[in-house]
N, CA, C and O atoms as a printed pandas DataFrame, in Angstrom:
     atom_number atom_name residue_name chain_id  residue_number  x_coord  y_coord  z_coord
0              1         N          MET        A               1  -30.958   -0.459    9.361
1              2        CA          MET        A               1  -30.179    0.253    8.376
2              3         C          MET        A               1  -29.826    1.642    8.894
3              4         O          MET        A               1  -28.718    2.123    8.655
4              5         N          LYS        A               2  -30.741    2.290    9.596
5              6        CA          LYS        A               2  -30.487    3.638   10.105
6              7         C          LYS        A               2  -29.325    3.640   11.095
7              8         O          LYS        A               2  -28.489    4.543   11.066
8              9         N          SER        A               3  -29.268    2.635   11.971
9             10        CA          SER        A               3  -28.178    2.580   12.952
10            11         C          SER        A               3  -26.835    2.333   12.275
11            12         O          SER        A               3  -25.805    2.815   12.746
12            13         N          ILE        A               4  -26.839    1.588   11.178
13            14        CA          ILE        A               4  -25.601    1.349   10.437
14            15         C          ILE        A               4  -25.102    2.664    9.856
15            16         O          ILE        A               4  -23.917    2.974    9.978
16            17         N          ARG        A               5  -25.965    3.432    9.236
17            18        CA          ARG        A               5  -25.581    4.718    8.653
18            19         C          ARG        A               5  -25.070    5.681    9.718
19            20         O          ARG        A               5  -24.114    6.420    9.482
20            21         N          GLU        A               6  -25.693    5.676   10.871
21            22        CA          GLU        A               6  -25.283    6.590   11.941
22            23         C          GLU        A               6  -23.917    6.215   12.515
23            24         O          GLU        A               6  -23.168    7.094   12.941
24            25         N          SER        A               7  -23.585    4.932   12.531
25            26        CA          SER        A               7  -22.334    4.496   13.147
26            27         C          SER        A               7  -21.152    4.448   12.180
27            28         O          SER        A               7  -20.010    4.287   12.612
28            29         N          GLN        A               8  -21.409    4.585   10.888
29            30        CA          GLN        A               8  -20.311    4.476    9.924
30            31         C          GLN        A               8  -19.539    5.784    9.780
31            32         O          GLN        A               8  -20.043    6.866   10.081
32            33         N          SER        A               9  -18.323    5.652    9.319
33            34        CA          SER        A               9  -17.456    6.795    9.067
34            35         C          SER        A               9  -18.050    7.660    7.958
35            36         O          SER        A               9  -18.729    7.139    7.074
36            37         N          PRO        A              10  -17.810    8.953    7.987
37            38        CA          PRO        A              10  -18.291    9.815    6.898
38            39         C          PRO        A              10  -17.656    9.467    5.545
39            40         O          PRO        A              10  -18.166    9.868    4.499
40            41         N          ASN        A              11  -16.539    8.720    5.567
41            42        CA          ASN        A              11  -15.874    8.323    4.329
42            43         C          ASN        A              11  -16.530    7.122    3.666
43            44         O          ASN        A              11  -16.173    6.767    2.542
44            45         N          VAL        A              12  -17.485    6.491    4.343
45            46        CA          VAL        A              12  -18.141    5.308    3.815
46            47         C          VAL        A              12  -19.534    5.683    3.346
47            48         O          VAL        A              12  -20.258    6.415    4.022
48            49         N          ASN        A              13  -19.898    5.173    2.181
49            50        CA          ASN        A              13  -21.213    5.440    1.626
50            51         C          ASN        A              13  -21.971    4.124    1.560
51            52         O          ASN        A              13  -21.808    3.367    0.603
52            53         N          ASP        A              14  -22.786    3.843    2.546
53            54        CA          ASP        A              14  -23.557    2.602    2.623
54            55         C          ASP        A              14  -25.003    2.935    2.298
55            56         O          ASP        A              14  -25.798    3.222    3.192
56            57         N          THR        A              15  -25.342    2.896    1.010
57            58        CA          THR        A              15  -26.681    3.324    0.621
58            59         C          THR        A              15  -27.508    2.230   -0.043
59            60         O          THR        A              15  -28.701    2.426   -0.274
60            61         N          CYS        A              16  -26.921    1.109   -0.350
61            62        CA          CYS        A              16  -27.634    0.054   -1.053
62            63         C          CYS        A              16  -28.378   -0.824   -0.048
63            64         O          CYS        A              16  -27.752   -1.534    0.738
64            65         N          THR        A              17  -29.706   -0.779   -0.072
65            66        CA          THR        A              17  -30.496   -1.568    0.876
66            67         C          THR        A              17  -30.770   -2.977    0.358
67            68         O          THR        A              17  -31.188   -3.842    1.129
68            69         N          ASP        A              18  -30.544   -3.223   -0.928
69            70        CA          ASP        A              18  -30.826   -4.532   -1.510
70            71         C          ASP        A              18  -29.601   -5.437   -1.594
71            72         O          ASP        A              18  -29.715   -6.653   -1.437
72            73         N          CYS        A              19  -28.439   -4.853   -1.839
73            74        CA          CYS        A              19  -27.284   -5.700   -2.148
74            75         C          CYS        A              19  -26.192   -5.641   -1.095
75            76         O          CYS        A              19  -25.152   -6.270   -1.292
76            77         N          GLY        A              20  -26.356   -4.944   -0.013
77            78        CA          GLY        A              20  -25.328   -4.897    1.012
78            79         C          GLY        A              20  -24.595   -3.576    1.015
79            80         O          GLY        A              20  -25.140   -2.551    0.604
80            81         N          SER        A              21  -23.375   -3.601    1.474
81            82        CA          SER        A              21  -22.604   -2.383    1.656
82            83         C          SER        A              21  -21.495   -2.270    0.627
83            84         O          SER        A              21  -21.057   -3.256    0.035
84            85         N          PHE        A              22  -21.060   -1.048    0.437
85            86        CA          PHE        A              22  -19.853   -0.810   -0.340
86            87         C          PHE        A              22  -19.148    0.369    0.288
87            88         O          PHE        A              22  -19.767    1.187    0.968
88            89         N          ALA        A              23  -17.868    0.454    0.061
89            90        CA          ALA        A              23  -17.087    1.570    0.601
90            91         C          ALA        A              23  -16.598    2.421   -0.550
91            92         O          ALA        A              23  -16.132    1.897   -1.561
92            93         N          ASP        A              24  -16.701    3.715   -0.404
93            94        CA          ASP        A              24  -16.110    4.603   -1.395
94            95         C          ASP        A              24  -14.628    4.323   -1.463
95            96         O          ASP        A              24  -13.995    4.094   -0.432
96            97         N          ILE        A              25  -14.062    4.336   -2.653
97            98        CA          ILE        A              25  -12.650    3.991   -2.808
98            99         C          ILE        A              25  -11.772    4.953   -2.010
99           100         O          ILE        A              25  -10.680    4.569   -1.590
100          101         N          GLY        A              26  -12.208    6.164   -1.794
101          102        CA          GLY        A              26  -11.452    7.123   -0.997
102          103         C          GLY        A              26  -11.315    6.702    0.455
103          104         O          GLY        A              26  -10.422    7.182    1.153
104          105         N          ALA        A              27  -12.183    5.815    0.921
105          106        CA          ALA        A              27  -12.073    5.316    2.290
106          107         C          ALA        A              27  -10.988    4.249    2.392
107          108         O          ALA        A              27  -10.513    3.951    3.487
108          109         N          VAL        A              28  -10.598    3.680    1.271
109          110        CA          VAL        A              28   -9.598    2.615    1.245
110          111         C          VAL        A              28   -8.232    3.159    0.827
111          112         O          VAL        A              28   -7.208    2.795    1.404
112          113         N          ILE        A              29   -8.226    4.029   -0.176
113          114        CA          ILE        A              29   -6.981    4.587   -0.705
114          115         C          ILE        A              29   -6.913    6.063   -0.343
115          116         O          ILE        A              29   -7.758    6.850   -0.771
116          117         N          GLU        A              30   -5.920    6.438    0.435
117          118        CA          GLU        A              30   -5.720    7.838    0.755
118          119         C          GLU        A              30   -4.815    8.454   -0.299
119          120         O          GLU        A              30   -3.830    7.843   -0.713
120          121         N          GLU        A              31   -5.142    9.651   -0.730
121          122        CA          GLU        A              31   -4.460   10.304   -1.843
122          123         C          GLU        A              31   -2.949   10.414   -1.665
123          124         O          GLU        A              31   -2.202   10.217   -2.623
124          125         N          ASN        A              32   -2.494   10.721   -0.472
125          126        CA          ASN        A              32   -1.069   10.959   -0.244
126          127         C          ASN        A              32   -0.334    9.766    0.364
127          128         O          ASN        A              32    0.798    9.913    0.824
128          129         N          ASP        A              33   -0.954    8.600    0.373
129          130        CA          ASP        A              33   -0.344    7.403    0.951
130          131         C          ASP        A              33    0.479    6.687   -0.123
131          132         O          ASP        A              33    0.066    5.653   -0.647
132          133         N          THR        A              34    1.648    7.249   -0.443
133          134        CA          THR        A              34    2.466    6.719   -1.534
134          135         C          THR        A              34    3.740    6.022   -1.058
135          136         O          THR        A              34    4.407    5.355   -1.848
136          137         N          LEU        A              35    4.081    6.166    0.208
137          138        CA          LEU        A              35    5.335    5.611    0.726
138          139         C          LEU        A              35    5.115    4.220    1.308
139          140         O          LEU        A              35    4.332    4.037    2.240
140          141         N          LEU        A              36    5.816    3.251    0.743
141          142        CA          LEU        A              36    5.771    1.877    1.226
142          143         C          LEU        A              36    7.082    1.584    1.945
143          144         O          LEU        A              36    8.160    1.746    1.372
144          145         N          GLU        A              37    6.989    1.154    3.192
145          146        CA          GLU        A              37    8.160    0.758    3.968
146          147         C          GLU        A              37    8.068   -0.739    4.246
147          148         O          GLU        A              37    7.061   -1.232    4.754
148          149         N          VAL        A              38    9.136   -1.446    3.903
149          150        CA          VAL        A              38    9.172   -2.902    4.075
150          151         C          VAL        A              38   10.411   -3.256    4.886
151          152         O          VAL        A              38   11.524   -2.863    4.537
152          153         N          GLU        A              39   10.213   -3.997    5.965
153          154        CA          GLU        A              39   11.331   -4.496    6.769
154          155         C          GLU        A              39   11.631   -5.921    6.329
155          156         O          GLU        A              39   10.745   -6.774    6.289
156          157         N          LEU        A              40   12.897   -6.166    6.001
157          158        CA          LEU        A              40   13.323   -7.487    5.545
158          159         C          LEU        A              40   14.400   -8.012    6.483
159          160         O          LEU        A              40   15.259   -7.260    6.942
160          161         N          PHE        A              41   14.344   -9.311    6.762
161          162        CA          PHE        A              41   15.259   -9.935    7.705
162          163         C          PHE        A              41   15.960  -11.118    7.048
163          164         O          PHE        A              41   15.462  -11.697    6.082
164          165         N          GLY        A              42   17.103  -11.458    7.580
165          166        CA          GLY        A              42   17.816  -12.646    7.131
166          167         C          GLY        A              42   18.968  -12.345    6.193
167          168         O          GLY        A              42   19.231  -11.197    5.835
168          169         N          GLU        A              43   19.644  -13.416    5.807
169          170        CA          GLU        A              43   20.843  -13.294    4.980
170          171         C          GLU        A              43   20.557  -12.758    3.587
171          172         O          GLU        A              43   21.418  -12.120    2.981
172          173         N          THR        A              44   19.364  -13.008    3.074
173          174        CA          THR        A              44   19.032  -12.575    1.715
174          175         C          THR        A              44   18.197  -11.297    1.690
175          176         O          THR        A              44   17.637  -10.945    0.652
176          177         N          ALA        A              45   18.110  -10.602    2.817
177          178        CA          ALA        A              45   17.250   -9.415    2.921
178          179         C          ALA        A              45   17.649   -8.325    1.932
179          180         O          ALA        A              45   16.788   -7.734    1.281
180          181         N          GLU        A              46   18.938   -8.059    1.815
181          182        CA          GLU        A              46   19.382   -6.993    0.910
182          183         C          GLU        A              46   19.091   -7.361   -0.551
183          184         O          GLU        A              46   18.670   -6.513   -1.339
184          185         N          GLN        A              47   19.315   -8.614   -0.899
185          186        CA          GLN        A              47   19.020   -9.085   -2.255
186          187         C          GLN        A              47   17.525   -8.962   -2.548
187          188         O          GLN        A              47   17.137   -8.519   -3.629
188          189         N          LYS        A              48   16.691   -9.350   -1.592
189          190        CA          LYS        A              48   15.233   -9.248   -1.758
190          191         C          LYS        A              48   14.816   -7.792   -1.923
191          192         O          LYS        A              48   13.942   -7.492   -2.736
192          193         N          ALA        A              49   15.430   -6.879   -1.164
193          194        CA          ALA        A              49   15.116   -5.453   -1.278
194          195         C          ALA        A              49   15.441   -4.949   -2.681
195          196         O          ALA        A              49   14.651   -4.220   -3.281
196          197         N          GLU        A              50   16.592   -5.334   -3.198
197          198        CA          GLU        A              50   16.990   -4.919   -4.541
198          199         C          GLU        A              50   16.046   -5.486   -5.601
199          200         O          GLU        A              50   15.733   -4.806   -6.579
200          201         N          GLU        A              51   15.597   -6.714   -5.415
201          202        CA          GLU        A              51   14.630   -7.318   -6.335
202          203         C          GLU        A              51   13.322   -6.539   -6.336
203          204         O          GLU        A              51   12.746   -6.285   -7.394
204          205         N          LEU        A              52   12.853   -6.158   -5.145
205          206        CA          LEU        A              52   11.610   -5.385   -5.051
206          207         C          LEU        A              52   11.754   -4.018   -5.706
207          208         O          LEU        A              52   10.829   -3.547   -6.367
208          209         N          VAL        A              53   12.901   -3.381   -5.528
209          210        CA          VAL        A              53   13.149   -2.095   -6.187
210          211         C          VAL        A              53   13.067   -2.263   -7.696
211          212         O          VAL        A              53   12.407   -1.476   -8.374
212          213         N          ASN        A              54   13.732   -3.283   -8.224
213          214        CA          ASN        A              54   13.717   -3.520   -9.671
214          215         C          ASN        A              54   12.316   -3.802  -10.193
215          216         O          ASN        A              54   11.949   -3.327  -11.268
216          217         N          LEU        A              55   11.527   -4.572   -9.442
217          218        CA          LEU        A              55   10.146   -4.846   -9.843
218          219         C          LEU        A              55    9.323   -3.556   -9.877
219          220         O          LEU        A              55    8.548   -3.335  -10.808
220          221         N          ALA        A              56    9.490   -2.718   -8.874
221          222        CA          ALA        A              56    8.733   -1.466   -8.816
222          223         C          ALA        A              56    9.118   -0.541   -9.962
223          224         O          ALA        A              56    8.252    0.064  -10.594
224          225         N          LEU        A              57   10.422   -0.430  -10.231
225          226        CA          LEU        A              57   10.885    0.446  -11.312
226          227         C          LEU        A              57   10.443   -0.055  -12.681
227          228         O          LEU        A              57   10.172    0.738  -13.582
228          229         N          LYS        A              58   10.373   -1.361  -12.831
229          230        CA          LYS        A              58    9.940   -1.944  -14.099
230          231         C          LYS        A              58    8.451   -1.697  -14.347
231          232         O          LYS        A              58    8.029   -1.500  -15.486
232          233         N          LYS        A              59    7.672   -1.708  -13.288
233          234        CA          LYS        A              59    6.218   -1.621  -13.407
234          235         C          LYS        A              59    5.693   -0.180  -13.423
235          236         O          LYS        A              59    4.733    0.117  -14.134
236          237         N          PHE        A              60    6.321    0.723  -12.639
237          238        CA          PHE        A              60    5.779    2.071  -12.461
238          239         C          PHE        A              60    6.836    3.137  -12.738
239          240         O          PHE        A              60    7.996    2.994  -12.352
240          241         N          ASP        A              61    6.422    4.196  -13.402
241          242        CA          ASP        A              61    7.306    5.342  -13.645
242          243         C          ASP        A              61    7.405    6.192  -12.389
243          244         O          ASP        A              61    6.440    6.317  -11.635
244          245         N          GLY        A              62    8.559    6.766  -12.173
245          246        CA          GLY        A              62    8.714    7.758  -11.112
246          247         C          GLY        A              62    8.832    7.216   -9.702
247          248         O          GLY        A              62    8.698    7.972   -8.740
248          249         N          VAL        A              63    9.081    5.928   -9.558
249          250        CA          VAL        A              63    9.268    5.362   -8.222
250          251         C          VAL        A              63   10.654    5.744   -7.719
251          252         O          VAL        A              63   11.641    5.608   -8.442
252          253         N          THR        A              64   10.728    6.220   -6.487
253          254        CA          THR        A              64   12.025    6.459   -5.861
254          255         C          THR        A              64   12.202    5.441   -4.738
255          256         O          THR        A              64   11.231    4.974   -4.142
256          257         N          SER        A              65   13.466    5.106   -4.464
257          258        CA          SER        A              65   13.705    4.059   -3.472
258          259         C          SER        A              65   14.926    4.369   -2.632
259          260         O          SER        A              65   15.811    5.127   -3.029
260          261         N          SER        A              66   14.946    3.756   -1.451
261          262        CA          SER        A              66   16.136    3.779   -0.604
262          263         C          SER        A              66   16.184    2.467    0.167
263          264         O          SER        A              66   15.157    1.918    0.567
264          265         N          ILE        A              67   17.400    1.984    0.362
265          266        CA          ILE        A              67   17.632    0.768    1.133
266          267         C          ILE        A              67   18.557    1.134    2.277
267          268         O          ILE        A              67   19.678    1.597    2.064
268          269         N          GLU        A              68   18.076    0.922    3.495
269          270        CA          GLU        A              68   18.844    1.280    4.691
270          271         C          GLU        A              68   19.220    0.014    5.444
271          272         O          GLU        A              68   18.360   -0.800    5.782
272          273         N          LYS        A              69   20.518   -0.144    5.706
273          274        CA          LYS        A              69   21.007   -1.304    6.464
274          275         C          LYS        A              69   21.014   -0.942    7.941
275          276         O          LYS        A              69   21.731   -0.032    8.359
276          277         N          LEU        A              70   20.221   -1.648    8.724
277          278        CA          LEU        A              70   20.169   -1.457   10.165
278          279         C          LEU        A              70   20.818   -2.661   10.844
279          280         O          LEU        A              70   21.266   -3.587   10.169
280          281         N          GLU        A              71   20.869   -2.651   12.151
281          282        CA          GLU        A              71   21.544   -3.731   12.888
282          283         C          GLU        A              71   21.066   -5.129   12.507
283          284         O          GLU        A              71   21.868   -5.999   12.169
284          285         N          ASP        A              72   19.767   -5.330   12.564
285          286        CA          ASP        A              72   19.235   -6.676   12.375
286          287         C          ASP        A              72   18.271   -6.805   11.205
287          288         O          ASP        A              72   17.604   -7.829   11.058
288          289         N          LYS        A              73   18.193   -5.766   10.369
289          290        CA          LYS        A              73   17.232   -5.812    9.267
290          291         C          LYS        A              73   17.629   -4.832    8.171
291          292         O          LYS        A              73   18.524   -4.002    8.332
292          293         N          ILE        A              74   16.931   -4.963    7.060
293          294        CA          ILE        A              74   17.031   -4.032    5.943
294          295         C          ILE        A              74   15.696   -3.302    5.866
295          296         O          ILE        A              74   14.636   -3.927    5.887
296          297         N          LEU        A              75   15.754   -1.992    5.779
297          298        CA          LEU        A              75   14.539   -1.186    5.640
298          299         C          LEU        A              75   14.493   -0.653    4.217
299          300         O          LEU        A              75   15.337    0.147    3.813
300          301         N          LEU        A              76   13.511   -1.098    3.474
301          302        CA          LEU        A              76   13.298   -0.662    2.101
302          303         C          LEU        A              76   12.185    0.375    2.088
303          304         O          LEU        A              76   11.124    0.167    2.677
304          305         N          LYS        A              77   12.431    1.486    1.418
305          306        CA          LYS        A              77   11.403    2.511    1.237
306          307         C          LYS        A              77   11.197    2.723   -0.254
307          308         O          LYS        A              77   12.140    3.008   -0.991
308          309         N          LEU        A              78    9.958    2.581   -0.685
309          310        CA          LEU        A              78    9.566    2.822   -2.065
310          311         C          LEU        A              78    8.516    3.922   -2.058
311          312         O          LEU        A              78    7.496    3.807   -1.378
312          313         N          ASP        A              79    8.759    4.975   -2.806
313          314        CA          ASP        A              79    7.797    6.067   -2.887
314          315         C          ASP        A              79    7.227    6.097   -4.305
315          316         O          ASP        A              79    7.940    6.370   -5.271
316          317         N          PHE        A              80    5.939    5.813   -4.407
317          318        CA          PHE        A              80    5.252    5.726   -5.687
318          319         C          PHE        A              80    4.645    7.072   -6.057
319          320         O          PHE        A              80    4.452    7.935   -5.200
320          321         N          GLY        A              81    4.352    7.241   -7.321
321          322        CA          GLY        A              81    3.736    8.471   -7.792
322          323         C          GLY        A              81    2.284    8.606   -7.356
323          324         O          GLY        A              81    1.784    9.719   -7.190
324          325         N          PHE        A              82    1.609    7.482   -7.170
325          326        CA          PHE        A              82    0.192    7.472   -6.805
326          327         C          PHE        A              82   -0.055    6.388   -5.757
327          328         O          PHE        A              82    0.607    5.350   -5.753
328          329         N          SER        A              83   -1.000    6.638   -4.885
329          330        CA          SER        A              83   -1.302    5.668   -3.830
330          331         C          SER        A              83   -1.840    4.359   -4.405
331          332         O          SER        A              83   -1.607    3.297   -3.828
332          333         N          ALA        A              84   -2.551    4.414   -5.524
333          334        CA          ALA        A              84   -3.063    3.190   -6.138
334          335         C          ALA        A              84   -1.910    2.305   -6.612
335          336         O          ALA        A              84   -2.000    1.079   -6.536
336          337         N          GLU        A              85   -0.825    2.916   -7.102
337          338        CA          GLU        A              85    0.340    2.140   -7.519
338          339         C          GLU        A              85    0.930    1.392   -6.327
339          340         O          GLU        A              85    1.305    0.225   -6.438
340          341         N          LYS        A              86    1.007    2.074   -5.196
341          342        CA          LYS        A              86    1.521    1.434   -3.981
342          343         C          LYS        A              86    0.665    0.223   -3.622
343          344         O          LYS        A              86    1.192   -0.851   -3.331
344          345         N          MET        A              87   -0.636    0.396   -3.643
345          346        CA          MET        A              87   -1.546   -0.685   -3.273
346          347         C          MET        A              87   -1.439   -1.854   -4.255
347          348         O          MET        A              87   -1.426   -3.014   -3.842
348          349         N          ILE        A              88   -1.364   -1.558   -5.527
349          350        CA          ILE        A              88   -1.227   -2.611   -6.542
350          351         C          ILE        A              88    0.067   -3.381   -6.324
351          352         O          ILE        A              88    0.074   -4.611   -6.367
352          353         N          PHE        A              89    1.159   -2.664   -6.090
353          354        CA          PHE        A              89    2.456   -3.305   -5.875
354          355         C          PHE        A              89    2.430   -4.193   -4.630
355          356         O          PHE        A              89    2.978   -5.295   -4.642
356          357         N          GLN        A              90    1.803   -3.722   -3.567
357          358        CA          GLN        A              90    1.698   -4.517   -2.345
358          359         C          GLN        A              90    0.935   -5.810   -2.608
359          360         O          GLN        A              90    1.355   -6.882   -2.174
360          361         N          MET        A              91   -0.178   -5.711   -3.314
361          362        CA          MET        A              91   -0.986   -6.899   -3.583
362          363         C          MET        A              91   -0.262   -7.875   -4.501
363          364         O          MET        A              91   -0.314   -9.084   -4.278
364          365         N          GLN        A              92    0.412   -7.365   -5.531
365          366        CA          GLN        A              92    1.100   -8.231   -6.475
366          367         C          GLN        A              92    2.283   -8.960   -5.838
367          368         O          GLN        A              92    2.662  -10.043   -6.282
368          369         N          ASN        A              93    2.861   -8.363   -4.802
369          370        CA          ASN        A              93    4.062   -8.929   -4.185
370          371         C          ASN        A              93    3.835   -9.416   -2.762
371          372         O          ASN        A              93    4.790   -9.661   -2.026
372          373         N          ASN        A              94    2.565   -9.556   -2.374
373          374        CA          ASN        A              94    2.204  -10.073   -1.052
374          375         C          ASN        A              94    2.906   -9.345    0.088
375          376         O          ASN        A              94    3.452   -9.977    0.992
376          377         N          LEU        A              95    2.888   -8.013    0.042
377          378        CA          LEU        A              95    3.541   -7.215    1.070
378          379         C          LEU        A              95    2.528   -6.641    2.055
379          380         O          LEU        A              95    2.907   -5.939    2.992
């Protein structure tokens, strides 16, 4: 157990000797990690980007978005108000 504590990041709190490890949520979610960038490819990429924007706006207040058309892809940027919102949206939409 001592070697595990010595080798872990300072952001991780591994103190439970009976039930295993846990990570402080701050080690998983960074406070300022609110920008989600998604690259979409194919004929329906722009439509999919617009659908994702609409889903984000419907679910969360204050989301800003941009859709950039590049040579071979669509780059969608969604900026959420909170990093937890970004993570929830990613999980709900398999991103």
